[in-house]
SEZA-680856 format. One record per atom (N, C-alpha, C): atom name; x, y, z. Coordinates in pm, whole numbers, plus 50000, padded with zeros to 5 digits. Layout:
! SEZA-680856
+------+-------+-------+-------+
| atom |     u |     v |     w |
+------+-------+-------+-------+
|   CA |     X |     Y |     Z |
...
+------+-------+-------+-------+
This chain:
! SEZA-680856
+------+-------+-------+-------+
| atom |     u |     v |     w |
+------+-------+-------+-------+
|    N | 01998 | 56389 | 47365 |
|   CA | 01945 | 56366 | 47232 |
|    C | 02042 | 56417 | 47126 |
|    N | 02098 | 56536 | 47148 |
|   CA | 02191 | 56596 | 47053 |
|    C | 02318 | 56512 | 47042 |
|    N | 02366 | 56458 | 47154 |
|   CA | 02485 | 56373 | 47154 |
|    C | 02460 | 56248 | 47071 |
|    N | 02344 | 56186 | 47085 |
|   CA | 02309 | 56067 | 47008 |
|    C | 02304 | 56099 | 46858 |
|    N | 02247 | 56213 | 46824 |
|   CA | 02238 | 56256 | 46685 |
|    C | 02378 | 56277 | 46626 |
|    N | 02467 | 56341 | 46703 |
|   CA | 02603 | 56365 | 46657 |
|    C | 02680 | 56234 | 46640 |
|    N | 02661 | 56140 | 46733 |
|   CA | 02728 | 56010 | 46723 |
|    C | 02679 | 55934 | 46600 |
|    N | 02549 | 55940 | 46573 |
|   CA | 02493 | 55873 | 46457 |
|    C | 02546 | 55935 | 46329 |
|    N | 02547 | 56068 | 46322 |
|   CA | 02601 | 56136 | 46204 |
|    C | 02749 | 56104 | 46185 |
|    N | 02822 | 56100 | 46294 |
|   CA | 02964 | 56069 | 46289 |
|    C | 02986 | 55927 | 46236 |
|    N | 02905 | 55834 | 46282 |
|   CA | 02915 | 55695 | 46237 |
|    C | 02881 | 55682 | 46089 |
|    N | 02781 | 55755 | 46043 |
|   CA | 02742 | 55752 | 45901 |
|    C | 02856 | 55808 | 45815 |
|    N | 02913 | 55919 | 45858 |
|   CA | 03023 | 55981 | 45783 |
|    C | 03143 | 55887 | 45779 |
|    N | 03176 | 55827 | 45893 |
|   CA | 03288 | 55733 | 45900 |
|    C | 03263 | 55614 | 45808 |
|    N | 03143 | 55560 | 45808 |
|   CA | 03109 | 55447 | 45722 |
|    C | 03120 | 55485 | 45575 |
|    N | 03068 | 55602 | 45540 |
|   CA | 03073 | 55648 | 45402 |
|    C | 03218 | 55663 | 45355 |
|    N | 03301 | 55726 | 45437 |
|   CA | 03441 | 55744 | 45401 |
|    C | 03513 | 55610 | 45389 |
|    N | 03482 | 55518 | 45476 |
|   CA | 03542 | 55385 | 45471 |
|    C | 03503 | 55312 | 45342 |
|    N | 03376 | 55324 | 45303 |
|   CA | 03329 | 55263 | 45179 |
|    C | 03403 | 55322 | 45059 |
|    N | 03416 | 55452 | 45056 |
|   CA | 03487 | 55519 | 44945 |
|    C | 03634 | 55475 | 44943 |
|    N | 03697 | 55471 | 45059 |
|   CA | 03837 | 55428 | 45066 |
|    C | 03853 | 55283 | 45022 |
|    N | 03757 | 55198 | 45059 |
|   CA | 03759 | 55058 | 45015 |
|    C | 03751 | 55047 | 44864 |
|    N | 03665 | 55128 | 44804 |
|   CA | 03652 | 55130 | 44659 |
|    C | 03781 | 55180 | 44592 |
|    N | 03842 | 55280 | 44650 |
|   CA | 03968 | 55332 | 44598 |
|    C | 04078 | 55225 | 44608 |
|    N | 04084 | 55156 | 44721 |
|   CA | 04183 | 55049 | 44738 |
|    C | 04164 | 54940 | 44632 |
|    N | 04040 | 54906 | 44604 |
|   CA | 04012 | 54804 | 44504 |
|    C | 04052 | 54852 | 44364 |
|    N | 04028 | 54979 | 44336 |
|   CA | 04069 | 55036 | 44207 |
|    C | 04221 | 55033 | 44193 |
|    N | 04291 | 55075 | 44295 |
|   CA | 04438 | 55073 | 44291 |
|    C | 04488 | 54931 | 44273 |
|    N | 04427 | 54836 | 44344 |
|   CA | 04470 | 54696 | 44334 |
|    C | 04445 | 54639 | 44195 |
|    N | 04349 | 54694 | 44123 |
|   CA | 04320 | 54649 | 43986 |
|    C | 04423 | 54702 | 43887 |
|    N | 04480 | 54815 | 43917 |
|   CA | 04571 | 54883 | 43823 |
|    C | 04717 | 54840 | 43838 |
|    N | 04753 | 54792 | 43954 |
|   CA | 04891 | 54750 | 43977 |
|    C | 04907 | 54606 | 43931 |
|    N | 04992 | 54587 | 43832 |
|   CA | 05016 | 54452 | 43778 |
|    C | 05154 | 54407 | 43822 |
|    N | 05158 | 54295 | 43892 |
|   CA | 05282 | 54239 | 43942 |
|    C | 05326 | 54129 | 43845 |
|    N | 05449 | 54134 | 43795 |
|   CA | 05493 | 54029 | 43703 |
|    C | 05486 | 53893 | 43772 |
|    N | 05418 | 53801 | 43710 |
|   CA | 05399 | 53668 | 43766 |
|    C | 05383 | 53573 | 43651 |
|    N | 05428 | 53452 | 43664 |
|   CA | 05419 | 53355 | 43555 |
|    C | 05293 | 53270 | 43570 |
|    N | 05218 | 53246 | 43466 |
|   CA | 05236 | 53284 | 43326 |
|    C | 05167 | 53415 | 43288 |
|    N | 05089 | 53473 | 43379 |
|   CA | 05021 | 53600 | 43350 |
|    C | 05048 | 53697 | 43464 |
|    N | 05043 | 53828 | 43437 |
|   CA | 05061 | 53925 | 43545 |
|    C | 04950 | 53911 | 43650 |
|    N | 04983 | 53942 | 43772 |
|   CA | 04889 | 53930 | 43883 |
|    C | 04849 | 54068 | 43930 |
|    N | 04720 | 54087 | 43956 |
|   CA | 04675 | 54206 | 44027 |
|    C | 04647 | 54163 | 44171 |
|    N | 04623 | 54258 | 44255 |
|   CA | 04597 | 54226 | 44396 |
|    C | 04449 | 54238 | 44430 |
|    N | 04362 | 54237 | 44329 |
|   CA | 04219 | 54256 | 44353 |
|    C | 04161 | 54153 | 44449 |
|    N | 04188 | 54025 | 44425 |
|   CA | 04127 | 53924 | 44512 |
|    C | 04178 | 53939 | 44655 |
|    N | 04304 | 53975 | 44670 |
|   CA | 04359 | 54000 | 44803 |
|    C | 04281 | 54112 | 44873 |
|    N | 04260 | 54222 | 44802 |
|   CA | 04189 | 54337 | 44859 |
|    C | 04043 | 54301 | 44888 |
|    N | 03979 | 54226 | 44800 |
|   CA | 03840 | 54183 | 44823 |
|    C | 03830 | 54105 | 44954 |
|    N | 03919 | 54009 | 44973 |
|   CA | 03917 | 53930 | 45096 |
|    C | 03954 | 54016 | 45216 |
|    N | 04052 | 54103 | 45199 |
|   CA | 04093 | 54194 | 45306 |
|    C | 03976 | 54282 | 45350 |
|    N | 03900 | 54335 | 45253 |
|   CA | 03785 | 54419 | 45288 |
|    C | 03683 | 54341 | 45370 |
|    N | 03659 | 54217 | 45333 |
|   CA | 03565 | 54134 | 45409 |
|    C | 03613 | 54110 | 45552 |
|    N | 03740 | 54076 | 45566 |
|   CA | 03796 | 54048 | 45699 |
|    C | 03801 | 54175 | 45785 |
|    N | 03853 | 54281 | 45728 |
|   CA | 03880 | 54401 | 45807 |
|    C | 03758 | 54490 | 45830 |
|    N | 03665 | 54493 | 45734 |
|   CA | 03552 | 54585 | 45746 |
|    C | 03420 | 54516 | 45779 |
|    N | 03415 | 54385 | 45767 |
|   CA | 03289 | 54315 | 45786 |
|    C | 03208 | 54316 | 45657 |
|    N | 03102 | 54238 | 45657 |
|   CA | 03031 | 54222 | 45530 |
|    C | 02955 | 54346 | 45485 |
|    N | 02900 | 54425 | 45575 |
|   CA | 02820 | 54541 | 45532 |
|    C | 02906 | 54646 | 45462 |
|    N | 03010 | 54691 | 45527 |
|   CA | 03097 | 54794 | 45470 |
|    C | 03180 | 54736 | 45355 |
|    N | 03226 | 54613 | 45371 |
|   CA | 03302 | 54548 | 45264 |
|    C | 03220 | 54533 | 45137 |
|    N | 03097 | 54482 | 45150 |
|   CA | 03011 | 54468 | 45032 |
|    C | 02975 | 54603 | 44972 |
|    N | 02953 | 54701 | 45056 |
|   CA | 02922 | 54835 | 45006 |
|    C | 03041 | 54892 | 44928 |
|    N | 03162 | 54868 | 44974 |
|   CA | 03282 | 54914 | 44903 |
|    C | 03292 | 54849 | 44765 |
|    N | 03269 | 54719 | 44761 |
|   CA | 03276 | 54647 | 44632 |
|    C | 03162 | 54688 | 44541 |
|    N | 03043 | 54705 | 44597 |
|   CA | 02929 | 54749 | 44516 |
|    C | 02956 | 54887 | 44457 |
|    N | 03015 | 54976 | 44536 |
|   CA | 03049 | 55109 | 44484 |
|    C | 03151 | 55098 | 44371 |
|    N | 03252 | 55015 | 44389 |
|   CA | 03352 | 54991 | 44286 |
|    C | 03287 | 54941 | 44157 |
|    N | 03199 | 54842 | 44168 |
|   CA | 03131 | 54789 | 44050 |
|    C | 03043 | 54895 | 43984 |
|    N | 02973 | 54972 | 44064 |
|   CA | 02886 | 55079 | 44012 |
|    C | 02969 | 55185 | 43939 |
|    N | 03083 | 55221 | 43997 |
|   CA | 03172 | 55317 | 43932 |
|    C | 03215 | 55265 | 43794 |
|    N | 03249 | 55138 | 43790 |
|   CA | 03291 | 55077 | 43664 |
|    C | 03179 | 55072 | 43562 |
|    N | 03060 | 55036 | 43606 |
|   CA | 02944 | 55030 | 43516 |
|    C | 02912 | 55169 | 43462 |
|    N | 02929 | 55271 | 43545 |
|   CA | 02905 | 55409 | 43501 |
|    C | 03009 | 55458 | 43400 |
|    N | 03118 | 55387 | 43387 |
|   CA | 03218 | 55426 | 43288 |
|    C | 03349 | 55478 | 43345 |
|    N | 03361 | 55484 | 43477 |
|   CA | 03489 | 55524 | 43535 |
|    C | 03590 | 55411 | 43511 |
|    N | 03713 | 55443 | 43478 |
|   CA | 03811 | 55338 | 43444 |
|    C | 03871 | 55271 | 43568 |
|    N | 03788 | 55204 | 43646 |
|   CA | 03833 | 55142 | 43770 |
|    C | 03874 | 54996 | 43753 |
|    N | 03826 | 54931 | 43648 |
|   CA | 03855 | 54789 | 43630 |
|    C | 03997 | 54767 | 43581 |
|    N | 04044 | 54646 | 43594 |
|   CA | 04183 | 54611 | 43565 |
|    C | 04229 | 54654 | 43426 |
|    N | 04154 | 54625 | 43324 |
|   CA | 04196 | 54656 | 43187 |
|    C | 04117 | 54769 | 43124 |
|    N | 04065 | 54858 | 43207 |
|   CA | 03995 | 54973 | 43151 |
|    C | 04083 | 55097 | 43176 |
|    N | 04087 | 55188 | 43086 |
|   CA | 04005 | 55203 | 42967 |
|    C | 04060 | 55131 | 42844 |
|    N | 04176 | 55064 | 42853 |
|   CA | 04239 | 55003 | 42736 |
|    C | 04144 | 54910 | 42661 |
|    N | 04067 | 54828 | 42734 |
|   CA | 03979 | 54731 | 42670 |
|    C | 03832 | 54767 | 42685 |
|    N | 03804 | 54893 | 42709 |
|   CA | 03666 | 54939 | 42718 |
|    C | 03631 | 54988 | 42857 |
|    N | 03515 | 55048 | 42868 |
|   CA | 03465 | 55099 | 42996 |
|    C | 03315 | 55077 | 43004 |
|    N | 03262 | 55101 | 43120 |
|   CA | 03118 | 55100 | 43140 |
|    C | 03055 | 54962 | 43135 |
|    N | 02927 | 54962 | 43106 |
|   CA | 02848 | 54840 | 43106 |
|    C | 02901 | 54740 | 43004 |
|    N | 02949 | 54787 | 42892 |
|   CA | 03002 | 54698 | 42789 |
|    C | 03122 | 54619 | 42842 |
|    N | 03213 | 54686 | 42911 |
|   CA | 03327 | 54616 | 42972 |
|    C | 03278 | 54523 | 43082 |
|    N | 03189 | 54573 | 43166 |
|   CA | 03141 | 54495 | 43280 |
|    C | 03079 | 54363 | 43236 |
|    N | 03002 | 54365 | 43128 |
|   CA | 02934 | 54243 | 43082 |
|    C | 03023 | 54158 | 42992 |
|    N | 03149 | 54192 | 42982 |
|   CA | 03244 | 54113 | 42904 |
|    C | 03290 | 53990 | 42980 |
|    N | 03402 | 53933 | 42940 |
|   CA | 03450 | 53806 | 42996 |
|    C | 03475 | 53805 | 43147 |
|    N | 03496 | 53922 | 43207 |
|   CA | 03530 | 53924 | 43350 |
|    C | 03409 | 53946 | 43443 |
|    N | 03290 | 53959 | 43388 |
|   CA | 03174 | 53991 | 43472 |
|    C | 03153 | 53889 | 43585 |
|    N | 03164 | 53762 | 43556 |
|   CA | 03144 | 53662 | 43660 |
|    C | 03242 | 53675 | 43774 |
|    N | 03366 | 53706 | 43740 |
|   CA | 03469 | 53725 | 43844 |
|    C | 03435 | 53849 | 43929 |
|    N | 03394 | 53956 | 43861 |
|   CA | 03359 | 54079 | 43932 |
|    C | 03241 | 54057 | 44027 |
|    N | 03139 | 53984 | 43983 |
|   CA | 03026 | 53950 | 44070 |
|    C | 03074 | 53861 | 44185 |
|    N | 03168 | 53773 | 44154 |
|   CA | 03224 | 53686 | 44257 |
|    C | 03295 | 53761 | 44368 |
|    N | 03338 | 53884 | 44341 |
|   CA | 03399 | 53966 | 44446 |
|    C | 03301 | 53983 | 44563 |
|    N | 03173 | 53995 | 44532 |
|   CA | 03073 | 54015 | 44637 |
|    C | 03061 | 53890 | 44726 |
|    N | 03053 | 53773 | 44665 |
|   CA | 03041 | 53651 | 44745 |
|    C | 03168 | 53626 | 44826 |
|    N | 03283 | 53652 | 44764 |
|   CA | 03410 | 53630 | 44833 |
|    C | 03424 | 53722 | 44954 |
|    N | 03387 | 53846 | 44937 |
|   CA | 03393 | 53942 | 45048 |
|    C | 03301 | 53897 | 45162 |
|    N | 03180 | 53857 | 45126 |
|   CA | 03085 | 53812 | 45228 |
|    C | 03140 | 53692 | 45304 |
|    N | 03191 | 53593 | 45232 |
|   CA | 03243 | 53473 | 45298 |
|    C | 03367 | 53505 | 45382 |
|    N | 03453 | 53593 | 45333 |
|   CA | 03572 | 53632 | 45411 |
|    C | 03533 | 53703 | 45540 |
|    N | 03420 | 53773 | 45537 |
|   CA | 03376 | 53844 | 45657 |
|    C | 03333 | 53748 | 45767 |
|    N | 03315 | 53622 | 45734 |
|   CA | 03273 | 53521 | 45833 |
|    C | 03391 | 53461 | 45910 |
|    N | 03512 | 53503 | 45876 |
|   CA | 03630 | 53459 | 45951 |
|    C | 03627 | 53525 | 46088 |
|    N | 03659 | 53446 | 46191 |
|   CA | 03656 | 53495 | 46329 |
|    C | 03796 | 53494 | 46388 |
|    N | 03817 | 53577 | 46485 |
|   CA | 03945 | 53584 | 46556 |
|    C | 03980 | 53449 | 46619 |
|    N | 03879 | 53376 | 46661 |
|   CA | 03902 | 53248 | 46729 |
|    C | 03927 | 53133 | 46632 |
|    N | 03913 | 53156 | 46502 |
|   CA | 03939 | 53051 | 46404 |
|    C | 04086 | 53012 | 46403 |
|    N | 04113 | 52884 | 46383 |
|   CA | 04250 | 52837 | 46371 |
|    C | 04306 | 52879 | 46235 |
|    N | 04436 | 52870 | 46221 |
|   CA | 04500 | 52905 | 46094 |
|    C | 04443 | 52820 | 45980 |
|    N | 04426 | 52691 | 46004 |
|   CA | 04373 | 52600 | 45900 |
|    C | 04230 | 52639 | 45863 |
|    N | 04149 | 52675 | 45960 |
|   CA | 04012 | 52716 | 45932 |
|    C | 04010 | 52848 | 45855 |
|    N | 04095 | 52941 | 45892 |
|   CA | 04106 | 53069 | 45819 |
|    C | 04147 | 53040 | 45675 |
|    N | 04246 | 52958 | 45658 |
|   CA | 04294 | 52921 | 45525 |
|    C | 04181 | 52857 | 45443 |
|    N | 04107 | 52767 | 45505 |
|   CA | 03995 | 52700 | 45437 |
|    C | 03886 | 52799 | 45396 |
|    N | 03854 | 52891 | 45485 |
|   CA | 03752 | 52991 | 45452 |
|    C | 03797 | 53083 | 45340 |
|    N | 03926 | 53117 | 45339 |
|   CA | 03979 | 53202 | 45232 |
|    C | 03979 | 53128 | 45098 |
|    N | 04012 | 53000 | 45101 |
|   CA | 04007 | 52919 | 44978 |
|    C | 03864 | 52911 | 44926 |
|    N | 03770 | 52887 | 45015 |
|   CA | 03629 | 52881 | 44976 |
|    C | 03583 | 53015 | 44918 |
|    N | 03617 | 53123 | 44984 |
|   CA | 03577 | 53256 | 44938 |
|    C | 03635 | 53284 | 44799 |
|    N | 03763 | 53257 | 44781 |
|   CA | 03828 | 53280 | 44653 |
|    C | 03769 | 53189 | 44545 |
|    N | 03735 | 53068 | 44583 |
|   CA | 03676 | 52974 | 44487 |
|    C | 03548 | 53028 | 44427 |
|    N | 03471 | 53101 | 44505 |
|   CA | 03345 | 53154 | 44450 |
|    C | 03371 | 53255 | 44338 |
|    N | 03481 | 53328 | 44349 |
|   CA | 03518 | 53421 | 44241 |
|    C | 03541 | 53342 | 44113 |
|    N | 03616 | 53234 | 44124 |
|   CA | 03650 | 53155 | 44006 |
|    C | 03532 | 53074 | 43954 |
|    N | 03451 | 53023 | 44043 |
|   CA | 03333 | 52947 | 43997 |
|    C | 03239 | 53038 | 43917 |
|    N | 03207 | 53154 | 43973 |
|   CA | 03119 | 53247 | 43902 |
|    C | 03185 | 53299 | 43775 |
|    N | 03315 | 53324 | 43783 |
|   CA | 03389 | 53370 | 43666 |
|    C | 03389 | 53268 | 43554 |
|    N | 03415 | 53143 | 43588 |
|   CA | 03419 | 53038 | 43486 |
|    C | 03280 | 53010 | 43429 |
|    N | 03178 | 53016 | 43513 |
|   CA | 03041 | 52997 | 43463 |
|    C | 03004 | 53104 | 43361 |
|    N | 03037 | 53229 | 43392 |
|   CA | 03006 | 53337 | 43299 |
|    C | 03093 | 53326 | 43174 |
|    N | 03221 | 53298 | 43191 |
|   CA | 03312 | 53287 | 43078 |
|    C | 03266 | 53177 | 42982 |
|    N | 03229 | 53062 | 43036 |
|   CA | 03180 | 52952 | 42953 |
|    C | 03053 | 52988 | 42879 |
|    N | 02964 | 53058 | 42947 |
|   CA | 02839 | 53102 | 42885 |
|    C | 02868 | 53201 | 42773 |
|    N | 02965 | 53287 | 42795 |
|   CA | 02995 | 53393 | 42698 |
|    C | 03071 | 53343 | 42575 |
|    N | 03175 | 53262 | 42597 |
|   CA | 03259 | 53223 | 42483 |
|    C | 03231 | 53081 | 42434 |
|    N | 03151 | 53006 | 42508 |
|   CA | 03116 | 52871 | 42465 |
|    C | 03185 | 52765 | 42549 |
|    N | 03110 | 52662 | 42581 |
|   CA | 03160 | 52555 | 42666 |
|    C | 03253 | 52459 | 42593 |
|    N | 03264 | 52475 | 42462 |
|   CA | 03355 | 52391 | 42386 |
|    C | 03500 | 52439 | 42397 |
|    N | 03521 | 52556 | 42455 |
|   CA | 03655 | 52613 | 42475 |
|    C | 03714 | 52560 | 42606 |
|    N | 03846 | 52565 | 42621 |
|   CA | 03909 | 52520 | 42747 |
|    C | 03893 | 52626 | 42857 |
|    N | 03775 | 52633 | 42912 |
|   CA | 03738 | 52739 | 43008 |
|    C | 03832 | 52744 | 43128 |
|    N | 03858 | 52630 | 43190 |
|   CA | 03944 | 52627 | 43308 |
|    C | 04086 | 52674 | 43274 |
|    N | 04138 | 52630 | 43163 |
|   CA | 04274 | 52667 | 43121 |
|    C | 04281 | 52817 | 43094 |
|    N | 04176 | 52874 | 43036 |
|   CA | 04175 | 53017 | 43004 |
|    C | 04145 | 53104 | 43126 |
|    N | 04052 | 53060 | 43210 |
|   CA | 03999 | 53147 | 43313 |
|    C | 04041 | 53122 | 43456 |
|    N | 04116 | 53015 | 43482 |
|   CA | 04156 | 52987 | 43620 |
|    C | 04301 | 52941 | 43633 |
|    N | 04338 | 52843 | 43554 |
|   CA | 04469 | 52781 | 43570 |
|    C | 04586 | 52880 | 43576 |
|    N | 04590 | 52982 | 43489 |
|   CA | 04706 | 53074 | 43495 |
|    C | 04715 | 53154 | 43624 |
|    N | 04606 | 53161 | 43700 |
|   CA | 04602 | 53248 | 43818 |
|    C | 04616 | 53173 | 43951 |
|    N | 04611 | 53040 | 43947 |
|   CA | 04605 | 52962 | 44070 |
|    C | 04727 | 52978 | 44160 |
|    N | 04846 | 52978 | 44104 |
|   CA | 04967 | 52993 | 44185 |
|    C | 04966 | 53128 | 44257 |
|    N | 04929 | 53232 | 44185 |
|   CA | 04921 | 53365 | 44246 |
|    C | 04816 | 53368 | 44357 |
|    N | 04703 | 53303 | 44334 |
|   CA | 04597 | 53300 | 44436 |
|    C | 04644 | 53228 | 44561 |
|    N | 04716 | 53120 | 44544 |
|   CA | 04768 | 53046 | 44660 |
|    C | 04859 | 53138 | 44743 |
|    N | 04945 | 53212 | 44675 |
|   CA | 05036 | 53305 | 44746 |
|    C | 04956 | 53412 | 44822 |
|    N | 04857 | 53471 | 44755 |
|   CA | 04777 | 53576 | 44819 |
|    C | 04699 | 53522 | 44938 |
|    N | 04642 | 53404 | 44923 |
|   CA | 04565 | 53344 | 45032 |
|    C | 04655 | 53313 | 45152 |
|    N | 04772 | 53260 | 45126 |
|   CA | 04865 | 53230 | 45236 |
|    C | 04907 | 53356 | 45310 |
|    N | 04939 | 53460 | 45236 |
|   CA | 04979 | 53587 | 45299 |
|    C | 04865 | 53641 | 45384 |
|    N | 04746 | 53640 | 45329 |
|   CA | 04630 | 53693 | 45403 |
|    C | 04598 | 53607 | 45525 |
|    N | 04611 | 53476 | 45513 |
|   CA | 04585 | 53388 | 45627 |
|    C | 04684 | 53416 | 45740 |
|    N | 04808 | 53442 | 45704 |
|   CA | 04909 | 53474 | 45804 |
|    C | 04880 | 53609 | 45871 |
|    N | 04828 | 53705 | 45794 |
|   CA | 04803 | 53840 | 45847 |
|    C | 04668 | 53855 | 45919 |
|    N | 04580 | 53760 | 45905 |
|   CA | 04443 | 53776 | 45955 |
|    C | 04435 | 53811 | 46103 |
|    N | 04509 | 53742 | 46187 |
|   CA | 04504 | 53770 | 46332 |
|    C | 04549 | 53914 | 46360 |
|    N | 04649 | 53962 | 46287 |
|   CA | 04695 | 54099 | 46304 |
|    C | 04590 | 54199 | 46257 |
|    N | 04519 | 54165 | 46149 |
|   CA | 04412 | 54251 | 46099 |
|    C | 04305 | 54267 | 46206 |
|    N | 04271 | 54158 | 46274 |
|   CA | 04170 | 54166 | 46379 |
|    C | 04218 | 54252 | 46497 |
|    N | 04345 | 54244 | 46530 |
|   CA | 04399 | 54325 | 46639 |
|    C | 04391 | 54474 | 46604 |
|    N | 04425 | 54508 | 46480 |
|   CA | 04418 | 54648 | 46435 |
|    C | 04272 | 54693 | 46430 |
|    N | 04185 | 54605 | 46383 |
|   CA | 04041 | 54635 | 46373 |
|    C | 03982 | 54670 | 46510 |
|    N | 04030 | 54602 | 46615 |
|   CA | 03982 | 54630 | 46751 |
|    C | 04021 | 54770 | 46797 |
|    N | 04137 | 54817 | 46752 |
|   CA | 04187 | 54947 | 46794 |
|    C | 04111 | 55062 | 46731 |
|    N | 04054 | 55036 | 46615 |
|   CA | 03987 | 55145 | 46540 |
|    C | 03846 | 55165 | 46586 |
+------+-------+-------+-------+
């Protein structure tokens, strides 16, 4: 009985630490801006998909939920915070749809299997990433008005970078699963 209790406590502690580390990874990925044309690229979407693939949907979603909660509470975890605001005010700004889309993308990425072909992995990653942009564009259009060029403002500048990130992740996915088995 004591051994079972210790194993359960150990698993809870390991899960908690993994969730915190996932949130930290997402925060770091939001802060690092890579020069890319026409706008700088962060690695947030890469990390969101990586969390889904490597940690599964429960721990991955918990990591993203913690990240979002930290941001809503006012911690400067988001890409342009504290420069452009913090807390709930920043969260409900133009990027809220994209941030909510992190949850759907992580969940869908967690559905990738070791037995999936490269093309299927690529397709699932494109679908997962698309949910970030669909939710982001829906919120952006609602916020700033549908008479504005929503796609040009909220998606087009980022598509080339997303293609690069998706390709890299698709290539690494089988290796991620091998490492995941060892842990």
